[in-house]
N, C-alpha and C positions, 0 to 999 in steps of 0.2 A: 505495500501501501503507500504512494507516495508521501511524501511528508505533511503536503499540504491538507491531502484525505484526512490524514492520522490526527493531525490539529483540531481538524474541524470534529471529528468524533469525539475527542478529548475535551473540546472546548462543551460540548453539549452534553455530555455526560455529567462535566463538572455542573454543568447549569441544572440537570435534573439533579444530582444529588444535594444540591447546595440549594437550589433554589423553588422545584417543581414537585420533588418527592410527595405524594401524599393528598396533594390536590384534586379536587375534584374533576379536572379538567384532563385528569393522566389519566392513559389507561396503564395498570401495572404488568400486563402483559406483554407488553413493548420495553423493547431497549433501542439504545440509541446504534444505529448501523447505518453506514454509508454503501449505497446501492448502485450497481454497476456505473462507474465512476471508468469515463475514457476522455480522452483527447477530442477536443471540439473545438475547432480554431484556436487552436493554442491555447485553451484551457482544459481545465480537467471540469466534465457535466456529468451529475448522475445524481441521485434521489439520496438525502437523507431524511431515514428514516427516526422518530423521536418518539417516546411514548404520549408527548401530546400535540403534534403535528407531523407533516409529511409535507417535503418541500424539494421542487427542482433545483438544485446549485449549482451556480458556474463559478470555481474558483480561479484565481489570478493566474496565468501563467505569464502575464505580463503586466503593466504597469497602465490599462489600458483607461481603468475606471478610477486611478488616486485621484485626480482633480475633482470629481465629481461629486456632487453630495450625498449626505443620508438621506437616504428616499427616494432621491431619483430614481425616475423609469426611464429603463430600455428595452425597446423591440427587436427581441432576437431571432431571426429567421431559420428555422429548421426544415427539414424536408417534407413534417406534416404540415407546417405552415409557422406564422408568427407567433411567440410567446413575449407577453410584456413581464421583465424580471423589476425586480427594485433594489437600488445599490445597498449595502451595508457596509461600514467600516467599523473593523476589529484590530485592538490593537497587537494581538497574536496571526489570526489567519490574513490579515492583510483588508482591501477593499473585495468584496465579493456579491455577486449579483445572486437574489432567489427569487425563484416564481410558488405561490401556494398551490400544493396541489391538494391535499386535506387540511382545513383550519381547525379538524377533531378527526381525533382517531380512535375516539371512544368505540366504535362499531366494529374495530378490525379484531378478526378473533385471538390471532396469536402473532407470532414475529415472523413465521413460514410467511402466514397470508401478507403480511405486509411487504415483505420481502418479493414475495411473486406479484402482488398491486405494482412494487417498484420497478421488475422485470419487465413486466408487460408495459407500463409506462416508458421508459428507455426503446422497447423495441416499437412501439408507436411511434414515438417522436421522429426517429430516424426512417420512416416509413412517407412515401408520398401518399396523399390522401389520394383516396378512389375516387370523391367525387368533387365534380368544379364550384365550393364552394367554400364558405371561411372554417379552420378547423376550431372548433371549442373546446374545453378542457372536459367535458363531456365524452369528447372522438377519442381523446388518450387514453380515457380509460375503458371505452366498450371497442376498441379497435377500428377506426375510423369504419364502421358500418355504414352504408350508403342509406336514406330515409328508404 
């Protein structure tokens, strides 16, 4: 696991232990895990699973976003279509981008299910859309099915 991805996992494990454990928004059946990270346009792209959310994350491979402000949004184009990401600054991780996949994971049964969902999302993200229409988040979760 590349250093930036390991740091991402460590940071969110620390957040879980120090601030989130026991809160009603946390699914105790889940842990912090980086799933499906791969190189994308000079950055590392993957899904961050936590006991309280799942996000698509772009970790810095360059200093592309260093001058941008916390909360700035960027539209990143993938084979499946564009997705909006928010900019975050972290003293340990640097500047990275994230897009919310699941604001809550309370309904996710276990870590295996979360991992499987994340894998499907990454696979669908890299597939061109099957229909001539905008790609929605729902499309990412359902395999880009045509109506």
